C-alpha positions in Angstrom: 99.9 -146.9 18.3 102.9 -147.1 16.1 104.6 -150.5 16.3 108.1 -151.1 15.1 109.4 -154.5 14.0 113.2 -154.4 13.5 115.3 -157.1 11.9 117.1 -159.2 14.5 120.9 -158.6 14.5 122.0 -161.2 17.1 124.3 -163.7 15.5 122.5 -166.6 13.7 119.1 -165.2 14.7 116.6 -165.5 11.8 113.2 -165.3 13.7 111.0 -162.2 13.3 108.6 -160.8 16.0 105.5 -160.2 13.9 104.2 -162.0 10.9 102.2 -160.5 8.0 99.0 -161.9 9.6 99.9 -159.9 12.7 100.3 -156.8 10.6 96.9 -157.4 9.1 95.3 -157.6 12.5 97.0 -154.5 13.8 96.3 -152.3 10.8 92.7 -153.4 10.8 92.4 -151.9 14.3 93.9 -148.6 13.1 97.5 -149.1 14.3 100.6 -148.3 12.2 103.2 -151.0 11.7 106.8 -150.3 10.6 108.9 -153.2 9.5 112.6 -153.1 8.8 113.8 -154.2 5.4 114.3 -158.0 5.2 113.2 -158.4 8.8 111.3 -161.6 7.9 113.6 -163.0 5.2 115.2 -165.6 7.5 111.7 -167.0 8.3 110.7 -167.1 4.6 108.6 -163.9 4.8 109.3 -161.2 2.2 108.9 -157.5 2.5 106.2 -157.6 -0.1 104.0 -159.9 2.1 104.2 -157.3 4.9 103.4 -154.4 2.5 100.4 -156.2 1.2 99.0 -156.3 4.8 99.6 -152.6 5.3 103.1 -152.3 6.8 105.6 -149.7 5.9 109.1 -150.9 5.1 111.6 -148.6 6.6 115.2 -148.5 7.9 116.3 -149.5 11.4 116.9 -146.0 12.5 113.5 -144.8 11.2 111.7 -147.5 13.0 113.3 -146.9 16.4 112.8 -143.1 16.0 109.1 -143.4 15.1 107.8 -146.4 17.0 106.0 -146.2 20.3 106.4 -149.9 20.9 109.4 -152.0 19.6 108.5 -155.7 19.3 111.5 -158.0 19.0 112.5 -161.6 19.5 115.8 -161.2 21.3 117.3 -158.7 23.6 118.8 -155.5 22.1 122.5 -155.6 21.5 124.8 -152.7 22.6 124.6 -151.0 19.2 120.9 -150.8 19.6 120.8 -149.2 23.0 121.3 -145.6 21.7 118.3 -146.1 19.3 116.0 -146.6 22.3 114.3 -143.7 23.9 112.7 -142.8 27.2 109.2 -144.2 27.6 109.4 -146.5 24.6 107.9 -149.9 25.1 110.3 -152.8 24.5 108.4 -156.1 24.2 110.8 -159.0 23.7 112.8 -161.8 25.4 115.1 -159.9 27.8 116.7 -162.6 30.1 118.1 -159.9 32.3 119.1 -161.9 35.3 122.6 -163.0 34.0 123.0 -159.8 31.9 123.7 -156.8 34.2 125.3 -154.8 31.4 122.2 -155.1 29.3 120.0 -154.2 32.3 122.0 -151.1 33.1 121.9 -150.1 29.4 118.2 -150.3 29.3 117.7 -148.7 32.7 119.8 -145.7 31.4 117.5 -145.4 28.4 114.5 -145.5 30.7 112.5 -147.9 28.5 109.4 -149.8 29.5 110.8 -153.4 29.3 108.2 -156.2 29.0 109.9 -159.6 28.9 108.3 -162.5 27.3 109.9 -164.9 29.7 108.3 -163.6 32.8 104.7 -163.1 31.6 103.0 -165.6 34.0 99.5 -166.9 34.3 97.7 -167.6 37.6 98.6 -171.3 37.3 102.3 -170.3 37.2 102.7 -171.3 33.6 104.8 -169.1 31.2 102.7 -168.7 28.0 105.3 -166.8 26.0 108.2 -169.1 27.0 106.3 -172.4 26.4 106.5 -172.4 22.5 110.2 -171.8 22.4 110.8 -174.2 25.3 108.9 -176.8 23.3 111.2 -176.2 20.3 114.4 -176.1 22.4 113.5 -179.2 24.3 112.9 -181.2 21.1 116.0 -179.7 19.5 118.2 -180.6 22.5 118.0 -184.3 21.6 118.7 -183.7 17.9 121.7 -181.5 18.7 123.0 -183.7 21.5 122.8 -186.8 19.2 124.9 -185.0 16.6 127.5 -184.0 19.3 127.8 -187.6 20.2 129.2 -188.4 16.8 132.9 -189.0 16.8 133.7 -186.2 14.4 132.4 -183.8 16.9 134.4 -185.2 19.8 131.6 -187.4 21.1 131.7 -191.0 22.2 130.4 -192.3 18.9 127.1 -193.4 20.4 123.9 -193.9 18.5 121.2 -193.0 21.0 118.7 -195.7 19.9 121.4 -198.4 19.6 120.8 -201.3 17.2 119.9 -205.0 17.7 122.5 -206.5 19.9 124.0 -203.2 21.1 122.9 -201.1 24.1 121.2 -197.7 23.3 122.6 -194.5 24.7 121.6 -193.1 28.1 120.0 -189.7 28.2 119.7 -187.8 31.5 117.3 -184.8 31.7 117.6 -182.4 34.6 114.2 -180.8 35.0 110.7 -182.0 34.1 109.1 -178.8 32.9 108.3 -177.8 29.3 111.9 -178.2 28.0 112.5 -181.4 30.0 109.2 -183.1 29.0 109.7 -182.3 25.3 113.3 -183.6 25.5 112.0 -186.8 27.1 109.4 -187.2 24.4 112.1 -187.0 21.7 114.7 -189.1 23.5 112.2 -191.9 24.2 111.3 -191.7 20.5 114.9 -192.5 19.5 114.9 -195.6 21.6 117.4 -194.3 24.2 117.3 -195.1 27.9 116.0 -192.0 29.5 116.3 -190.8 33.1 114.6 -187.5 34.2 115.2 -185.8 37.5 113.0 -183.1 39.2 112.3 -181.8 42.7 108.5 -181.8 42.1 107.0 -185.2 43.0 103.7 -184.4 41.3 105.5 -183.6 38.1 107.4 -186.9 38.3 104.1 -188.8 38.9 102.6 -187.1 35.9 105.5 -188.0 33.6 105.6 -191.5 35.0 101.9 -191.9 34.2 102.5 -190.8 30.6 105.6 -192.8 29.8 105.6 -195.7 32.2 108.6 -198.0 31.9 110.0 -196.0 29.0 111.0 -193.2 31.4 113.0 -193.6 34.7 112.1 -190.8 37.1 114.2 -189.7 40.0 113.8 -187.1 42.8 116.5 -184.6 42.1 119.1 -184.5 44.8 122.9 -184.4 44.7 123.4 -188.2 45.1 120.8 -189.2 42.5 122.1 -186.5 40.1 125.7 -187.7 40.6 124.8 -191.3 40.0 122.8 -190.4 36.8 125.7 -188.3 35.5 128.2 -191.2 35.8 125.9 -193.3 33.5 125.0 -190.6 31.0 126.0 -190.3 27.4 123.9 -187.1 27.0 122.7 -184.7 29.7 120.1 -182.0 29.1 120.0 -179.0 31.4 116.4 -178.0 31.5 115.8 -176.0 34.8 114.2 -172.6 34.9 113.3 -170.2 37.7 111.1 -167.4 36.2 113.2 -164.2 35.9 116.0 -165.5 38.0 119.4 -167.0 37.2 119.4 -170.7 36.4 120.7 -172.7 39.4 124.2 -174.1 38.9 123.3 -177.7 39.6 126.4 -179.5 38.1 129.8 -178.4 39.3 133.1 -178.8 37.5 133.9 -181.6 40.0 130.7 -183.4 39.2 131.4 -183.0 35.5 134.7 -184.7 35.9 132.9 -187.9 36.9 131.2 -188.2 33.5 132.4 -190.4 30.8 134.9 -188.9 28.3 133.2 -187.9 25.1 129.8 -187.5 26.7 127.7 -184.5 25.9 125.8 -181.8 27.8 123.2 -179.5 26.2 122.5 -176.5 28.5 119.1 -175.2 27.5 119.2 -172.9 30.5 122.1 -170.9 29.1 119.8 -167.9 28.4 119.5 -167.5 32.2 123.1 -168.3 33.0 123.3 -172.0 32.6 122.8 -175.2 34.7 126.4 -176.4 34.5 129.3 -174.5 36.1 131.3 -175.0 32.9 128.7 -173.5 30.6 129.3 -170.4 28.5 127.1 -169.1 25.7 127.9 -170.3 22.1 126.3 -169.7 18.7 124.9 -171.8 15.9 128.0 -171.0 13.9 130.3 -172.3 16.6 128.1 -174.3 18.9 130.4 -176.6 20.9 133.5 -176.7 23.1 135.1 -179.2 25.4 135.6 -178.9 29.2 136.9 -181.8 31.3 136.6 -184.2 28.4 132.8 -183.4 28.0 131.4 -181.8 24.9 129.3 -178.7 25.7 126.5 -177.4 23.5 125.3 -174.0 24.9 123.7 -172.1 22.1 121.7 -169.2 23.6 119.1 -169.0 20.9 118.5 -172.6 19.9 115.1 -172.0 18.2 116.7 -169.4 15.9 118.0 -172.3 13.9 114.5 -173.4 13.0 113.4 -169.9 12.3 110.2 -170.5 10.3 108.7 -173.0 12.8 109.9 -170.9 15.7 108.6 -167.6 14.3 105.0 -168.9 13.9 105.1 -170.8 17.2 106.3 -167.7 19.1 104.0 -165.1 17.5 101.0 -167.3 18.0 101.7 -166.8 21.7 103.1 -163.2 21.9 100.8 -161.5 19.4 97.6 -161.3 21.6 99.6 -159.5 24.3 101.1 -157.1 21.7 97.6 -156.4 20.5 96.4 -155.7 24.0 99.2 -153.3 24.6 98.4 -151.5 21.4 94.7 -151.4 22.0 94.6 -150.3 25.6 98.0 -148.5 25.9 100.6 -150.0 28.2 99.3 -148.6 31.5 95.8 -149.9 31.2 97.0 -153.2 29.7 99.4 -153.8 32.6 96.9 -152.8 35.2 94.1 -155.0 33.9 96.2 -158.1 33.0 98.1 -159.6 36.0 100.0 -162.0 33.7 101.2 -159.2 31.5 102.2 -157.1 34.6 104.5 -159.9 35.7 106.2 -159.4 32.4 107.2 -155.8 33.3 110.9 -156.0 34.2 111.9 -152.4 33.7 110.0 -149.1 34.0 111.6 -145.8 33.2 114.8 -146.5 35.1 113.4 -148.8 37.7 113.6 -152.6 38.1 110.1 -154.0 38.5 110.6 -157.7 38.8 111.8 -159.1 42.1 113.8 -162.0 40.8 115.6 -159.8 38.3 116.4 -157.2 41.0 117.7 -159.9 43.3 119.9 -161.5 40.6 121.4 -158.1 39.6 121.6 -156.7 43.2 119.6 -153.7 42.2 116.7 -152.0 43.9 113.2 -153.5 43.3 110.2 -151.1 42.8 106.7 -152.5 42.7 105.0 -152.0 39.4 101.8 -150.9 41.2 103.7 -148.0 42.8 104.8 -146.8 39.4 101.7 -147.5 37.4 99.3 -145.9 39.9 
């Protein structure tokens, strides 16, 4: 198979989808890898390193024209739509549920869209989302702490406090991968930490790990509202695979928070947990609504490109190799987890949550793959 690795063009995105080690593995199996000039530069990976492992360094247009499978990190931007062609495999984060224009653009091109974020194992875990959720969860506390500084409009709170002064209060909505990693970092700062989730088993698990250092609450409107009133920093960390993030915090609820408090919406890729959220970038990451500072960067791990690139490709590469070795039809038929990653197939929506979010017809992958 011919695999194309274009340079990411989304603003402030320096990750790359395949490392030189991945190129080595693919070329050793007889596959051809085309890498765009400077695709790995933001992650500290030079063209020479790719060439040494057998990759060809080409232009963007040449890669899209020749590759049977395009492997990316982030979803294509509108200027990339015309470069895609019917039957081409697009293997990347897609986050289609809140992005109907993107979905319609890819449906028109009739690509085979396999989304990292909906590849799902039998235990319901999301193996290709976990590495970036770990990064984003840990980053959320660092970024939130910076936003709390007065020069950024925050309350001037040091999360850990100092002797004789109360620490800050961090509230985390969601106890999954993002939320548990945020809790780990927040507890490490010395902050008071409250975590809410609807899954009692998950709350028990986190309570067993952290004990008195973490206050756990069943997530309901009353508990959430009480927590928001006390919070200095709130992390939105709720995910429903393939679907839009639930809007759990309304504008009216936000108004009850303390002036200068901060929200970090890690769910912004799927539309956001806060009613007042809108996507921002690393270059311009924050804005204020109702006296509350919002950090809603849609590609948080892109700021830590080298760590994120290796963490991501450790997880995504085995599936890329499977697609290359078996061909997409056999790979999807034989691997149930990978088949759940199939969001689009030659003009059809093949993931039920995506179809529901976009109000488009759902077609079963089994019907299309045979």
